[in-house]
C-alpha positions as CSV (number, residue, x, y, z in Angstrom):
1,X,-2.8,-7.9,-7.2
2,X,-3.8,-5.7,-4.5
3,X,-4.6,-6.1,-1.0
4,X,-8.5,-6.5,-0.2
5,X,-10.4,-6.0,3.3
6,X,-13.3,-6.8,4.5
7,X,-15.4,-4.2,3.4
8,X,-13.9,-4.5,-0.2
9,X,-14.6,-8.1,-0.3
10,X,-18.4,-7.5,1.2
11,X,-18.8,-4.7,-1.5
12,X,-17.7,-7.5,-4.2
13,X,-21.0,-9.6,-2.6
14,X,-23.1,-7.1,-3.5
15,X,-25.3,-8.1,-0.5
16,X,-26.7,-4.7,1.3
17,X,-27.3,-7.1,4.5
18,X,-23.0,-8.1,4.7
19,X,-22.2,-4.8,3.5
20,X,-24.0,-3.2,6.6
21,X,-22.9,-5.9,9.1
22,X,-19.2,-5.2,8.1
23,X,-19.8,-1.4,7.9
24,X,-20.7,-1.9,11.5
25,X,-17.7,-4.4,12.8
26,X,-15.4,-1.4,11.0
27,X,-16.9,1.1,12.7
28,X,-16.8,-0.6,16.1
29,X,-12.5,-1.5,15.6
30,X,-11.4,-0.1,12.9
31,X,-8.8,-2.3,12.6
32,X,-11.1,-4.2,10.1
33,X,-10.8,-0.7,7.8
34,X,-7.4,-1.7,7.2
35,X,-6.3,-5.2,7.4
36,X,-6.2,-7.2,4.4
37,X,-8.1,-10.4,4.4
38,X,-7.7,-13.6,2.3
39,X,-10.9,-15.3,1.1
40,X,-10.3,-19.6,1.1
41,X,-11.7,-22.7,0.6
42,X,-12.5,-24.6,3.4
43,X,-11.4,-23.4,7.2
44,X,-7.4,-24.0,7.1
45,X,-4.7,-24.3,4.5
46,X,-1.1,-25.1,4.4
47,X,1.5,-22.4,3.4
48,X,4.9,-23.7,2.4
49,X,7.5,-21.0,3.5
50,X,11.6,-21.3,2.6
51,X,13.5,-21.5,5.5
52,X,17.0,-22.1,3.5
53,X,18.6,-22.0,-0.2
54,X,20.6,-25.2,-1.6
55,X,23.9,-24.3,-2.5
56,X,24.9,-23.0,-6.1
57,X,28.3,-21.9,-6.6
58,X,31.2,-21.9,-9.1
59,X,32.9,-24.9,-10.0
60,X,36.5,-26.1,-11.8
61,X,36.4,-27.8,-15.1
62,X,35.9,-31.0,-14.6
63,X,34.7,-30.6,-10.8
64,X,31.2,-31.6,-9.7
65,X,28.8,-30.2,-7.1
66,X,26.7,-31.9,-4.7
67,X,23.0,-32.5,-5.2
68,X,21.3,-30.4,-2.2
69,X,17.7,-29.6,-1.9
70,X,16.0,-25.8,-0.7
71,X,14.9,-25.9,3.1
72,X,10.6,-26.1,3.3
73,X,9.0,-25.2,6.3
74,X,5.2,-25.7,7.0
75,X,2.7,-23.2,8.2
76,X,-0.6,-24.1,8.9
77,X,-3.3,-21.6,9.1
78,X,-6.5,-22.5,10.8
79,X,-9.8,-20.3,10.5
80,X,-12.1,-20.5,13.9
81,X,-15.5,-20.5,14.1
82,X,-17.4,-17.5,16.1
83,X,-20.9,-17.1,16.7
84,X,-23.6,-15.2,18.7
85,X,-27.3,-15.7,19.9
86,X,-29.4,-12.8,20.2
87,X,-33.1,-13.2,22.0
88,X,-35.3,-10.7,22.0
89,X,-38.6,-10.6,24.0
90,X,-41.4,-10.4,21.4
91,X,-43.4,-8.0,24.0
92,X,-40.1,-6.2,24.5
93,X,-39.6,-5.4,21.2
94,X,-43.5,-4.9,19.7
95,X,-43.4,-1.8,22.4
96,X,-40.6,0.0,21.5
97,X,-41.7,3.0,19.7
98,X,-39.3,2.5,16.6
99,X,-40.7,-0.2,15.8
100,X,-39.7,-4.4,16.0
101,X,-37.3,-3.9,13.2
102,X,-35.3,-0.5,14.5
103,X,-35.1,-2.4,18.3
104,X,-33.8,-5.8,16.7
105,X,-31.0,-3.4,14.5
106,X,-30.0,-1.8,17.8
107,X,-29.3,-5.2,19.2
108,X,-27.6,-6.5,16.4
109,X,-25.3,-3.9,16.6
110,X,-24.0,-5.1,19.9
111,X,-23.6,-8.3,18.6
112,X,-21.2,-7.0,15.6
113,X,-19.2,-4.9,17.7
114,X,-18.8,-7.4,20.1
115,X,-17.7,-10.2,17.7
116,X,-15.1,-7.1,16.1
117,X,-13.9,-6.9,19.2
118,X,-13.3,-10.1,20.4
119,X,-11.2,-11.2,17.3
120,X,-9.0,-8.6,18.1
121,X,-8.3,-9.1,21.6
122,X,-7.5,-12.7,20.6
123,X,-5.3,-11.7,18.0
124,X,-3.4,-10.2,20.8
125,X,-3.9,-12.5,23.8
126,X,-5.4,-15.9,22.4
127,X,-4.0,-19.0,22.6
128,X,-5.7,-22.4,21.7
129,X,-3.0,-24.5,24.3
130,X,-5.2,-23.2,27.1
131,X,-8.7,-22.1,25.1
132,X,-9.0,-24.6,22.4
133,X,-11.7,-23.1,19.7
134,X,-9.3,-19.9,20.3
135,X,-6.8,-18.7,17.6
136,X,-3.5,-17.8,18.7
137,X,-2.3,-14.5,19.0
138,X,0.7,-12.7,18.7
139,X,1.7,-13.2,22.0
140,X,1.7,-16.8,21.7
141,X,2.9,-17.0,18.2
142,X,6.0,-14.5,19.1
143,X,6.7,-17.1,21.9
144,X,6.8,-19.9,19.2
145,X,8.5,-18.8,16.8
146,X,10.9,-16.6,18.9
147,X,10.0,-13.7,16.9
148,X,10.6,-9.7,17.0
149,X,9.8,-8.8,21.0
150,X,11.6,-5.9,22.7
151,X,11.0,-5.0,26.4
152,X,10.9,-1.3,27.3
153,X,11.8,-2.7,31.0
154,X,9.1,-2.2,32.5
155,X,6.2,-4.9,34.7
156,X,2.5,-4.8,34.4
157,X,1.8,-2.5,31.6
158,X,0.9,-2.5,28.1
159,X,2.6,-3.3,24.5
160,X,2.6,-1.5,21.2
161,X,1.9,-3.9,18.4
162,X,3.3,-3.6,14.5
163,X,1.9,-5.3,11.5
164,X,3.0,-5.6,7.8
165,X,0.3,-6.5,5.7
166,X,2.9,-6.0,2.5
167,X,4.5,-9.0,0.9
168,X,8.5,-8.6,1.2
169,X,11.3,-10.4,-0.7
170,X,14.5,-11.9,0.9
171,X,17.4,-14.3,-0.3
172,X,14.8,-17.0,-0.2
173,X,12.5,-15.7,-1.8
174,X,8.5,-13.9,-2.1
175,X,7.2,-13.8,2.0
176,X,3.7,-12.7,2.4
177,X,2.4,-10.2,5.2
178,X,-0.2,-10.6,7.7
179,X,-3.5,-10.9,6.8
180,X,-7.3,-12.3,7.7
181,X,-8.3,-15.5,6.0
182,X,-11.7,-15.8,5.8
183,X,-13.3,-19.7,6.3
184,X,-15.0,-20.6,2.7
185,X,-15.1,-16.8,2.0
186,X,-18.0,-16.6,4.1
187,X,-18.5,-12.7,5.4
188,X,-19.8,-12.1,8.8
189,X,-23.7,-12.7,8.6
190,X,-26.6,-12.1,10.5
191,X,-29.6,-14.9,10.2
192,X,-33.3,-13.9,11.4
193,X,-34.3,-17.1,12.5
194,X,-37.7,-15.6,13.1
195,X,-39.9,-16.1,16.5
196,X,-39.0,-19.4,18.9
197,X,-39.4,-20.3,22.3
198,X,-36.6,-19.3,24.2
199,X,-35.9,-20.5,27.9
200,X,-36.1,-18.0,31.0
201,X,-32.4,-17.7,32.0
202,X,-31.6,-19.8,35.0
203,X,-35.1,-22.1,34.2
204,X,-35.6,-25.1,32.3
205,X,-39.3,-25.0,32.0
206,X,-40.4,-21.1,32.0
207,X,-40.4,-19.9,28.5
208,X,-41.2,-17.1,26.4
209,X,-41.7,-16.2,22.7
210,X,-38.5,-14.2,21.2
211,X,-37.2,-12.5,18.2
212,X,-34.1,-15.0,17.5
213,X,-31.2,-13.8,15.5
214,X,-27.6,-16.1,14.7
215,X,-24.7,-14.7,14.0
216,X,-21.7,-16.3,12.4
217,X,-17.9,-15.5,11.3
218,X,-14.8,-17.9,10.7
219,X,-11.8,-15.7,10.7
220,X,-8.3,-16.5,11.4
221,X,-4.5,-15.2,11.6
222,X,-2.3,-15.5,8.9
223,X,1.2,-14.6,10.3
224,X,3.5,-16.7,7.5
225,X,6.4,-15.3,8.8
226,X,7.8,-14.1,12.5
227,X,9.3,-11.0,11.2
228,X,6.2,-9.7,9.5
229,X,5.2,-8.8,13.2
230,X,6.7,-7.1,16.2
231,X,6.0,-5.5,19.9
232,X,7.6,-3.5,22.4
233,X,6.2,-5.1,25.8
234,X,6.3,-4.2,29.4
235,X,5.5,-0.4,28.5
236,X,4.3,1.3,31.9
237,X,4.3,4.7,33.6
238,X,8.1,4.9,34.1
239,X,9.0,2.8,30.7
240,X,7.7,4.5,27.8
241,X,8.4,3.6,23.8
242,X,11.6,6.1,22.5
243,X,12.5,6.6,19.2
244,X,15.4,4.2,19.8
245,X,12.9,1.0,20.7
246,X,10.9,1.9,17.9
247,X,13.4,1.9,15.5
248,X,14.6,-1.3,17.0
249,X,11.8,-3.4,16.1
250,X,11.4,-1.8,12.9
251,X,15.0,-3.0,11.8
252,X,14.1,-6.4,13.5
253,X,11.3,-6.7,10.9
254,X,13.2,-6.7,7.6
255,X,12.7,-7.2,5.3
256,X,9.2,-6.4,6.1
257,X,8.1,-2.6,6.0
258,X,5.6,-1.9,9.1
259,X,2.1,-1.2,8.0
260,X,0.4,-0.5,11.0
261,X,1.3,0.2,14.7
262,X,-1.2,-0.4,17.3
263,X,-1.5,0.6,20.9
264,X,-3.9,1.3,23.8
265,X,-5.0,4.9,24.9
266,X,-2.6,5.1,27.9
267,X,0.5,3.8,25.5
268,X,-1.1,6.4,22.8
269,X,-0.7,9.0,25.4
270,X,2.8,8.1,26.2
271,X,3.4,8.5,22.0
272,X,2.6,12.1,22.4
273,X,5.5,13.1,24.6
274,X,7.8,12.1,21.5
275,X,6.1,14.6,19.7
276,X,8.8,17.3,17.9
277,X,11.1,14.3,17.3
278,X,11.6,14.3,13.2
279,X,9.9,10.9,12.7
280,X,6.2,11.8,14.0
281,X,4.1,13.7,12.2
282,X,0.8,15.3,13.7
283,X,-2.6,14.9,12.4
284,X,-3.6,18.6,11.9
285,X,-0.5,20.1,11.2
286,X,-2.1,23.1,10.3
287,X,-3.6,23.7,13.7
288,X,-2.5,27.0,15.2
289,X,-2.3,25.8,18.9
290,X,0.0,23.2,19.5
291,X,-1.8,21.3,22.2
292,X,-4.7,20.0,19.7
293,X,-2.0,18.3,17.5
294,X,-1.5,14.4,17.4
295,X,1.4,12.6,16.5
296,X,-0.6,9.7,14.5
297,X,2.5,8.5,12.1
298,X,5.6,7.3,12.4
299,X,7.9,7.8,9.6
300,X,4.4,7.7,7.4
301,X,2.9,4.2,9.3
302,X,-0.3,5.1,11.2
303,X,-0.6,4.5,15.4
304,X,-4.0,3.5,15.8
305,X,-5.7,2.9,19.2
306,X,-7.2,-0.4,19.7
307,X,-9.0,-0.7,23.2
308,X,-8.6,-4.8,22.5
309,X,-4.9,-4.3,24.1
310,X,-4.9,-3.8,27.6
311,X,-3.1,-1.6,29.8
312,X,-2.1,-4.7,32.9
313,X,-0.4,-7.3,30.6
314,X,1.8,-9.7,32.1
315,X,5.4,-8.6,32.3
316,X,7.2,-10.4,29.1
317,X,10.7,-11.7,29.4
């Protein structure tokens, strides 16, 4: 069975409202175009990973073997609720030349973009240990699981992140790749609560009539094996990505095969300095001017700019 993205899931529902919201999310942050999602029942599920195999070997006639069991580790994935609350002054919306619906739609789009970007930001930097409602991001997970994190040698800088969305097979069996579980299979939604009285900011007495919308989504981050993600950290203007560093991460991720590399705009520009190396392919191979060619793939793996990634991360040991 092939992996499905959020827009695939929305189209299966046949709900035009949900499809529109998801399309707006993917336009705001392209990660949602490529990340696979997994609808689940409830808001949490447990997955078991086999971490060791029992002994199974040759024996002599009349000789026995010791009874053993495989080693299993439980992985818990929790979907965390996200929400947004829009209140638009009735008089302001009704004064808009395009009408109330168009004005509200413009405001709704900003909430949807904020939701898409907030998830992606916490996907990198979330830490439930310091902020309980957040999901744990890649930085936290790599530290906990001792996963693949290669240092470029800088101090305060940025990172390149590597994801495998595909299943892998190793000596212990079949291993799932990274995905985004969705609680109760429920897509991001916008619920029109109609006209309500809203308190003026900073006041507990002054109120005004407002068109009100509630935005709701409950995603998680499914990283079932530390090898399914990777990172080159501590990138700065004098410590830039190299093909050797990239290959070091890709090798450490084995048996997983990388599906996507993400980085900030700054790091993406550093990557352009590697053009000409055989591993990189440009976006426009038929451009006559080399200036307009951009190295957007590494050995067929797309490199995507994600503005959720900071250029001022703390140094990673």
